[in-house]
C-alpha positions in Angstrom: 0.3 25.8 -3.1 -2.5 23.5 -2.9 -1.3 19.9 -4.0 -3.3 16.6 -4.5 -0.4 14.2 -3.2 -2.2 11.3 -4.5 -5.1 10.9 -7.2 -5.5 7.9 -9.3 -6.7 10.0 -12.3 -5.6 7.2 -14.5 -8.5 5.0 -13.2 -11.5 3.6 -15.1 -13.8 5.8 -13.4 -12.6 8.8 -15.1 -12.6 7.5 -18.6 -15.6 9.3 -19.5 -14.4 12.8 -18.4 -10.7 12.8 -17.5 -9.6 16.0 -19.0 -12.8 17.8 -17.6 -11.7 16.2 -14.4 -8.4 17.9 -14.3 -10.0 21.1 -15.9 -12.4 21.5 -12.5 -9.4 20.7 -10.4 -7.3 23.5 -11.8 -10.4 26.0 -12.0 -10.8 25.2 -8.0 -7.4 26.4 -7.6 -5.3 22.9 -7.5 -1.8 23.5 -8.8 -0.2 19.8 -9.0 -1.9 16.4 -9.1 0.3 13.2 -8.4 -0.8 10.4 -10.0 0.8 6.7 -8.5 0.9 3.6 -10.8 -0.6 0.5 -9.3 1.3 -2.3 -11.3 3.8 -2.8 -14.0 0.7 -2.6 -16.5 0.0 0.8 -15.9 3.3 2.2 -15.6 3.4 3.4 -19.0 -0.2 5.0 -18.7 0.2 7.3 -15.8 3.6 8.6 -17.4 1.8 9.0 -20.7 -1.1 10.9 -18.7 1.4 13.3 -17.2 2.5 14.4 -20.5 -1.3 15.9 -21.3 -1.6 18.5 -18.7 1.1 20.5 -16.9 -0.5 20.0 -13.4 0.3 16.2 -13.6 3.1 14.5 -12.2 3.6 10.4 -11.8 5.1 7.9 -9.5 5.8 4.4 -10.5 5.4 1.3 -8.2 3.5 -1.9 -7.6 0.4 -1.5 -5.1 0.3 -4.2 -2.4 -3.2 -5.4 -3.4 -1.9 -6.0 -7.0 1.1 -8.0 -5.6 -0.6 -11.3 -5.5 -1.2 -11.1 -9.5 2.4 -9.5 -10.3 5.4 -11.4 -11.2 8.4 -11.6 -9.7 9.7 -10.0 -13.2 7.8 -6.9 -12.5 10.3 -5.6 -10.0 13.1 -5.7 -12.7 10.4 -4.0 -15.0 10.1 -1.2 -12.5 13.9 -0.7 -12.1 14.0 -0.3 -15.7 11.2 1.9 -16.0 12.7 4.2 -13.4 15.8 4.2 -15.3 14.4 5.2 -18.5 12.2 8.0 -16.8 14.7 9.2 -14.3 15.4 12.5 -16.4 11.5 12.8 -16.6 11.0 15.9 -14.1 7.3 14.8 -14.1 8.5 11.5 -12.3 8.6 12.2 -8.5 8.7 9.1 -6.5 8.1 5.4 -6.4 4.5 4.5 -5.7 2.3 3.6 -4.9 3.8 0.9 -2.6 3.6 -0.5 0.8 1.3 -3.1 3.1 -2.3 -3.8 3.0 -3.1 -6.3 6.0 -7.0 -5.4 6.0 -7.9 -7.6 3.1 -8.7 -11.3 4.4 -6.9 -13.1 1.6 -3.6 -11.0 1.7 0.0 -12.7 1.1 1.7 -11.0 3.6 5.3 -12.6 3.1 4.7 -11.4 -0.7 3.7 -8.0 0.0 6.7 -7.9 2.6 9.0 -8.8 -0.2 7.7 -6.5 -2.8 7.5 -3.9 -0.5 11.0 -4.1 0.6 12.7 -4.5 -2.9 10.7 -1.3 -4.0 12.3 0.5 -0.9 15.6 -0.3 -2.1 14.7 0.7 -5.3 13.8 3.8 -4.5 16.7 4.4 -2.2 18.9 3.2 -5.1 17.2 5.7 -7.3 17.2 8.4 -4.8 13.5 9.0 -5.2 10.9 9.4 -2.1 8.0 6.8 -1.5 4.2 7.1 -1.5 3.1 4.6 0.7 0.0 2.5 1.1 -0.1 1.7 5.2 -3.5 -0.1 5.8 -3.4 -2.3 9.1 0.3 -2.4 8.8 1.9 1.0 10.0 4.6 -0.9 12.6 5.6 -3.3 9.7 6.2 -0.4 7.6 8.2 1.3 9.6 10.3 -1.7 10.6 11.2 -1.7 7.1 11.6 1.8 6.7 14.2 1.8 9.4 16.2 -1.0 7.8 16.5 0.1 4.0 16.1 4.1 4.9 14.5 5.4 1.6 15.0 9.3 1.9 11.4 10.7 2.0 8.1 9.8 1.3 4.4 9.9 2.2 2.6 7.6 4.5 -0.6 7.8 2.6 -4.1 8.1 3.9 -2.7 7.6 7.4 -4.8 6.4 10.1 -2.4 5.2 12.5 -1.7 6.2 16.3 0.1 9.4 17.6 3.0 7.2 18.2 3.2 5.8 14.8 2.6 9.4 13.2 5.5 10.6 15.2 7.7 7.6 14.2 7.0 8.1 10.3 8.0 11.9 11.2 11.5 11.1 12.7 12.2 8.7 9.4 11.5 12.0 7.3 7.9 11.2 6.2 4.9 13.4 5.9 1.2 12.0 6.4 -1.4 12.1 3.9 -4.9 13.3 5.2 -8.1 13.5 2.9 -11.6 12.8 2.5 -11.7 10.8 5.7 -11.0 13.7 8.2 -14.2 15.4 7.0 -16.5 12.9 9.0 -17.0 13.4 12.5 -16.6 10.1 13.4 -13.0 10.0 12.1 -12.1 11.2 15.6 -8.6 9.7 15.6 -7.6 11.0 12.1 -9.1 14.5 13.1 -7.4 14.3 16.3 -4.1 13.8 14.4 -4.8 16.5 12.1 -5.3 19.1 15.0 -2.3 18.0 17.1 0.5 17.0 15.2 3.2 19.7 14.1 2.8 21.9 11.1 5.6 20.0 9.2 3.5 16.6 9.5 0.9 16.9 7.3 0.1 16.7 3.3 -3.2 16.7 1.6 -4.5 14.2 -0.9 -7.8 12.9 -2.3 -7.0 9.6 -3.3 -9.4 10.1 -6.2 -11.7 8.4 -7.3 -11.8 7.0 -3.7 -12.0 8.0 -0.3 -14.7 10.7 -1.0 -15.3 13.5 1.6 -18.6 13.5 3.6 -20.5 16.0 1.1 -20.3 13.5 -1.8 -20.2 10.1 0.6 -20.2 7.0 -1.7 -19.9 9.0 -5.0 -16.7 9.3 -6.8 -14.0 11.4 -5.8 -12.3 14.1 -7.8 -9.1 16.1 -6.9 -11.3 19.1 -7.5 -12.7 18.7 -4.0 -9.4 19.3 -2.4 -10.1 23.0 -1.8 -12.9 22.1 0.5 -11.1 19.3 2.1 -8.3 21.8 2.7 -10.8 24.1 4.5 -11.9 21.4 7.0 -8.3 20.5 7.5 -8.0 24.3 8.3 -10.7 24.2 10.8 -9.3 21.7 12.7 -6.0 22.9 13.0 -7.6 26.5 14.0 -5.9 28.5 11.1 -7.4 30.0 7.8 -7.4 28.0 4.7 -4.8 30.2 3.0 -2.2 29.1 5.9 -2.9 25.8 5.7 -2.8 25.3 1.9 0.8 26.9 2.1 1.9 24.8 5.0 0.8 21.6 3.5 2.3 22.8 0.1 5.7 23.1 1.4 5.3 19.9 3.1 4.7 18.3 -0.2 7.5 19.8 -1.9 9.9 19.2 0.9 9.1 15.4 1.2 8.7 15.1 -2.7 11.6 17.7 -4.0 10.9 16.7 -7.7 7.6 18.6 -7.7 9.4 21.8 -7.9 11.5 20.9 -11.3 8.9 21.0 -14.0 
C-alpha cells in the first residue's frame, strides 16, 4: 500500500485545485494521505478536509514554527479537539509537533514546553506522534525517552545513523521523501540504503520538499510513486516490494490508518 504519511493538503498552495491534486494522487496509486495540522486555527480545517475524500486522514497538533504565535490556551484546545475527534477513524495521530532549531529567531524553551506537553497529550490519548525534527534530533530523543508516547514518525529525517537507530529503538519510523531524490543528499540516501526494512515510511511534505525532477516547484502527493521508485533503487529492491514494506511500516506506527 502506497501511503503518503505527511502532506499539507490544506495549504493555500492547493486552494485552486485541491480536489484535482487528490484525484491525481489516487490515479497514481496513492492509497492514503495523512494531513497534519500546524496550529489550533486549522484543527477544524484538516478534520473537515478528511471528510471530503476517502483516502484522507488527519492529525492534530501545533507545529514548532507556529509556537511563537500560539497561546498557552491552544494546548487545552488541542486536548479538547482530540477528545471530540477520538472516535473519528480518520484521526490517526498528534501532529505536526516537534522542534525546529534551524530558524535563527526560534524560541527554544517555548518550543520544548509545547513539544513536551503535546507528547503528554498524545500519550494520554494513546495516539502516535508526527514529529518535525529539524536540527533538534538529540533533544527530541531526550524528551521521547522521558515521556514515552507509543509510536510515531520522525518526519523528513536527516540525522545520523546513530540517531536513526535511537528513534527506531523508541518505536518510531523515519520519514523519507523528495530530499532523497537528490544525488547530493548523501547522508539521507545512505540511511535509506542501510537502515533495516522496518525503519522507513514514505512522505511528500507537499507542497514542500519537492523531488529533484520538480525542484523549486509545488510538490504533490501524486509524486509519491516516483519517489518510491528512487527509494527502491537506493535499497536495491523492486518498487512493489518497497511500497509494500513502507506501507506495512506506516500501518505499524500509525495503526489507526487501517481502521477506516
